[in-house]
C-alpha positions as CSV (number, residue, x, y, z in Angstrom):
1,M,78.2,165.7,121.6
2,E,77.6,162.9,119.1
3,S,79.5,160.4,121.3
4,T,76.8,160.6,124.0
5,S,74.7,158.3,121.7
6,L,77.3,155.5,122.1
7,K,76.5,152.6,124.4
8,I,78.7,153.0,127.5
9,E,79.0,150.5,130.3
10,K,77.6,152.3,133.3
11,L,79.7,152.9,136.4
12,R,78.8,150.4,139.1
13,D,81.5,150.6,141.8
14,N,85.3,150.3,142.2
15,E,85.2,147.1,140.1
16,N,84.8,149.0,136.7
17,W,85.9,152.4,137.7
18,L,89.1,152.3,135.6
19,Q,87.2,151.3,132.5
20,W,84.5,153.8,133.0
21,H,86.9,156.6,133.8
22,F,88.9,155.8,130.7
23,V,85.9,155.8,128.4
24,I,84.3,158.9,129.8
25,R,87.5,160.9,129.7
26,T,88.0,159.9,126.1
27,L,84.6,161.2,125.2
28,L,85.1,164.4,127.2
29,E,88.4,165.0,125.3
30,E,86.4,165.3,122.0
31,D,85.5,168.7,123.1
32,D,88.2,170.7,125.0
33,D,85.7,172.8,126.7
34,T,83.8,169.8,128.1
35,L,86.9,168.3,129.7
36,S,88.0,171.8,130.9
37,V,84.6,172.2,132.7
38,C,85.0,168.9,134.6
39,E,88.6,169.7,135.6
40,G,87.8,173.2,136.7
41,K,89.8,175.0,133.9
42,L,86.7,176.5,132.4
43,V,84.6,178.2,135.1
44,R,81.5,180.5,135.2
45,P,82.6,184.0,134.1
46,A,82.4,186.9,136.5
47,E,79.4,189.3,135.9
48,N,81.6,192.3,135.2
49,S,84.0,190.5,132.8
50,A,84.3,191.3,129.2
51,N,82.1,189.3,126.8
52,Y,80.2,188.1,129.9
53,Q,77.1,186.9,128.0
54,V,79.1,185.1,125.4
55,N,81.3,183.4,127.9
56,L,78.4,182.6,130.1
57,Q,76.4,180.9,127.3
58,R,79.5,178.9,126.4
59,F,80.0,177.7,130.0
60,L,76.4,176.8,130.6
61,K,76.1,174.9,127.3
62,T,79.4,173.0,128.0
63,D,78.5,172.3,131.6
64,K,75.1,171.0,130.6
65,T,76.6,168.6,128.0
66,A,79.2,167.3,130.6
67,R,76.5,166.7,133.3
68,R,74.3,164.8,130.9
69,L,77.2,162.6,129.8
70,I,78.0,161.8,133.4
71,V,74.6,161.1,134.9
72,T,73.5,158.9,132.0
73,S,76.6,156.7,132.3
74,V,76.3,155.7,136.0
75,E,74.1,153.3,137.9
76,K,71.8,154.0,140.8
77,K,74.4,153.7,143.6
78,P,76.9,156.2,142.1
79,L,74.0,158.4,141.0
80,D,72.9,158.8,144.6
81,L,76.3,160.5,145.2
82,L,75.6,163.1,142.6
83,L,72.2,164.3,143.6
84,S,73.6,167.2,145.6
85,C,75.9,168.3,142.8
86,T,74.9,171.3,140.7
87,S,77.7,171.4,138.1
88,A,79.8,169.0,136.1
89,R,82.9,170.0,138.1
90,E,81.3,169.0,141.4
91,M,80.2,165.6,139.9
92,W,83.6,164.9,138.5
93,K,85.3,165.7,141.8
94,K,82.8,163.6,143.8
95,L,83.3,160.5,141.7
96,N,87.1,160.8,141.8
97,A,87.1,161.3,145.5
98,V,85.0,158.1,146.1
99,Y,86.4,155.7,143.6
100,D,89.9,157.0,142.8
101,M,91.3,157.7,146.2
102,K,95.1,157.8,146.0
103,S,96.3,156.6,149.4
104,D,98.9,154.2,150.7
105,E,96.1,152.0,152.0
106,N,94.4,151.7,148.6
107,L,97.8,151.0,147.0
108,S,98.4,148.1,149.4
109,I,95.0,146.6,148.6
110,V,95.7,146.8,144.9
111,Q,99.2,145.4,145.3
112,K,97.7,142.5,147.2
113,Q,95.2,141.9,144.5
114,F,98.0,141.9,141.9
115,F,100.1,139.3,143.6
116,D,97.1,137.2,144.7
117,F,95.6,137.0,141.2
118,K,95.2,133.5,139.8
119,W,94.8,132.4,136.2
120,D,91.2,131.6,135.3
121,S,91.3,128.6,132.9
122,S,87.7,129.1,131.9
123,E,88.6,132.4,130.3
124,S,90.9,133.1,127.3
125,V,94.5,134.2,127.5
126,S,93.6,137.8,126.4
127,H,91.0,138.1,129.3
128,N,93.5,136.9,131.9
129,L,96.2,139.2,130.7
130,A,93.8,142.1,130.6
131,K,93.0,141.5,134.3
132,V,96.7,141.6,135.2
133,E,97.2,144.8,133.2
134,Q,94.2,146.5,134.9
135,L,95.7,145.8,138.3
136,S,99.1,147.1,137.2
137,T,97.4,150.3,135.9
138,K,95.6,150.8,139.2
139,M,98.9,150.6,141.0
140,K,100.4,153.1,138.6
141,N,97.4,155.5,139.1
142,L,97.9,155.2,142.9
143,G,101.5,156.1,142.6
144,G,103.0,152.7,142.8
145,A,106.1,151.7,140.7
146,V,105.2,148.9,138.4
147,P,108.0,148.0,135.9
148,D,107.3,145.9,132.9
149,S,109.6,143.2,134.2
150,M,107.4,142.8,137.2
151,I,104.3,142.3,135.0
152,L,106.1,139.8,132.8
153,T,107.3,137.8,135.8
154,R,103.8,137.8,137.4
155,I,102.2,136.5,134.2
156,L,104.7,133.7,133.7
157,S,104.3,132.6,137.4
158,I,100.5,132.2,137.0
159,L,100.4,130.3,133.7
160,P,98.5,127.0,134.0
161,K,100.2,123.6,133.4
162,I,99.3,123.4,129.7
163,F,101.9,126.2,129.2
164,N,104.7,124.5,131.1
165,H,106.7,124.0,127.9
166,F,106.3,127.7,127.1
167,H,108.8,128.8,129.8
168,S,111.7,127.2,128.0
169,A,110.7,128.8,124.7
170,W,110.4,132.2,126.4
171,D,113.8,131.9,128.1
172,S,115.4,131.5,124.7
173,V,114.0,134.8,123.5
174,E,116.4,137.8,123.4
175,D,116.1,140.2,126.3
176,K,115.3,143.1,124.1
177,K,112.3,141.2,122.7
178,K,110.9,140.2,126.1
179,T,108.1,142.8,126.1
180,L,104.5,142.6,127.3
181,E,103.3,142.9,123.7
182,N,105.5,140.0,122.5
183,L,104.6,137.8,125.5
184,T,100.9,138.4,124.8
185,A,101.2,137.6,121.1
186,R,103.1,134.4,121.8
187,L,100.7,133.2,124.5
188,M,97.7,133.8,122.3
189,T,99.4,131.9,119.4
190,E,100.1,129.0,121.8
191,E,96.5,129.0,123.0
192,V,95.3,128.5,119.4
193,R,97.7,125.6,118.9
194,T,96.6,124.0,122.2
195,Q,92.9,124.3,121.2
196,E,93.6,122.7,117.8
197,Q,95.6,119.8,119.4
198,D,92.8,119.2,122.0
199,G,90.2,119.2,119.1
200,S,92.3,116.5,117.3
201,E,92.6,114.4,120.4
202,D,88.9,114.7,121.1
203,M,88.2,113.5,117.5
204,S,90.5,110.6,117.9
205,V,88.9,109.5,121.1
206,A,85.5,109.8,119.5
207,L,86.6,107.6,116.6
208,L,88.1,105.0,119.0
209,M,84.9,104.9,121.1
210,K,82.8,104.5,117.9
211,R,85.1,101.6,116.8
212,R,84.8,99.9,120.1
213,S,81.1,100.3,120.0
214,S,81.0,98.7,116.6
215,N,83.2,95.8,117.8
216,T,80.9,95.2,120.7
217,L,77.9,95.0,118.5
218,F,79.6,92.7,116.0
219,P,78.8,89.4,117.8
220,K,75.2,90.5,117.9
221,N,75.1,91.2,114.2
222,N,76.8,87.8,113.5
223,C,74.2,86.0,115.6
224,H,71.5,87.8,113.8
225,H,73.1,86.8,110.5
226,K,73.2,83.2,111.6
227,S,69.6,83.3,112.7
228,N,68.7,84.6,109.2
229,Q,70.5,81.6,107.7
230,D,68.7,79.2,110.0
231,E,65.4,80.8,109.1
232,R,66.1,80.4,105.4
233,W,67.2,76.8,105.9
234,K,63.9,76.1,107.8
235,N,61.9,77.7,105.0
236,S,63.7,75.5,102.3
237,F,63.5,72.3,104.4
238,S,61.1,69.8,102.9
239,G,61.4,67.0,105.5
240,C,62.9,63.5,105.9
241,Y,63.8,62.0,102.5
242,T,63.1,58.5,103.9
243,C,59.6,58.8,105.5
244,G,58.6,62.2,104.2
245,K,57.8,63.7,107.5
246,T,58.8,67.3,108.2
247,D,59.6,67.1,111.9
248,H,63.0,65.6,111.5
249,I,65.8,64.9,109.0
250,R,67.0,61.7,107.5
251,K,69.7,61.0,110.0
252,D,67.1,61.2,112.8
253,C,64.6,58.9,111.1
254,V,63.7,55.6,112.7
255,G,64.1,53.9,109.3
256,C,63.6,50.2,108.8
257,N,62.6,48.1,111.8
258,R,63.8,44.9,110.0
259,C,67.3,45.7,109.0
260,G,67.9,49.0,110.9
261,S,68.8,50.9,107.8
262,K,68.0,54.7,107.7
263,G,67.6,54.6,103.9
264,H,64.2,53.0,103.7
265,L,61.2,52.0,105.7
266,S,60.1,48.5,106.7
267,R,57.6,48.2,103.9
268,N,60.3,48.8,101.3
269,C,62.9,46.5,103.0
270,F,64.3,43.8,100.7
271,K,64.2,41.4,103.7
272,R,60.4,41.9,104.0
273,N,59.7,38.5,102.3
274,G,63.0,36.9,103.4
275,N,64.7,37.9,100.1
276,F,68.2,39.2,100.3
277,R,71.3,39.3,98.3
278,T,74.9,39.0,99.3
279,R,78.0,39.6,97.3
280,N,81.3,38.0,97.8
281,S,84.5,40.0,97.9
282,G,84.9,39.6,94.2
283,G,81.4,40.5,93.4
284,A,81.0,37.5,91.1
285,H,78.3,35.5,92.8
286,T,75.1,36.3,94.7
287,V,73.1,34.1,97.0
288,Q,69.3,34.4,97.1
289,Q,67.1,32.9,99.7
290,T,63.3,32.7,99.4
291,S,60.8,31.7,102.0
292,T,57.6,31.3,100.1
293,S,57.0,28.2,102.1
294,T,58.4,26.5,105.1
295,H,61.0,25.0,102.8
296,K,64.0,26.9,102.0
297,Q,65.8,26.7,98.7
298,A,69.2,28.2,97.9
299,F,70.3,29.2,94.5
300,V,73.9,29.8,93.6
301,G,74.8,31.4,90.4
302,S,76.2,34.4,88.7
303,S,75.0,37.9,89.6
304,S,73.9,38.4,86.0
305,D,71.2,35.8,86.7
306,F,69.5,38.2,89.0
307,K,69.9,41.2,86.8
308,G,66.8,43.4,86.8
309,D,65.5,42.1,90.1
310,D,64.2,44.7,92.6
311,V,65.6,44.8,96.0
């Protein structure tokens, strides 16, 4: 059989029995004789029967193919159960007897699993729905009655909170359209919308956090900018315009010790030799006092008389 080259998930135990059984049976159905050998419909011919050799070769070839497919698709634990089997029919019966026991006890166990099943938020919608369908299929195989309405009700009862609004939308659907296929399609569509909405919210939060981070750093950037301005001012500062020193500015200079002015030094003060000028409110006359000797002379005249004199 060409299908034997396909990669098949090996049978482990009861957990994946339904999946394994479904896949293997599908492969066996590709050849009617292979499935017939496993189910006991094609048996070893009697020695005295007509066309004995032809039918015997047909049986042996088919049985060999079926046995190879079974033993290469099970793990060690199930394989140990098959060591005593000599035909594909015996292997098939053994596996079904161990893993597919149809009893009231097994049906109760599966029913409990069905009603105790909880939604796994870490998995997708399709995965959770597949789990529910698998349990319902197990109950059907064990002879339990599982109407579609029970499956729909169970799915709706285990939906997480993010699908709370979905119940109202589903109630508005016509009864004839309330099928498992329609419910699955709607839930998967809603899942995509929720993921897109969550992605948009995450992006908005990221932009907000980035903006807050920028605002937090802004005062630091402003201080840095101010520091650069101070540095440039220091580099362009040439010192006090009065005394010429570079350790202070004009307003902090000692200035003149005689008159207290900040605009000149004592050596340049006009009062150095006792000379000074005063101007009346009209600015028409100036009084000059000289002290070249112990005698003092006062001159009163027009300000034009002193034109050109240095202060």
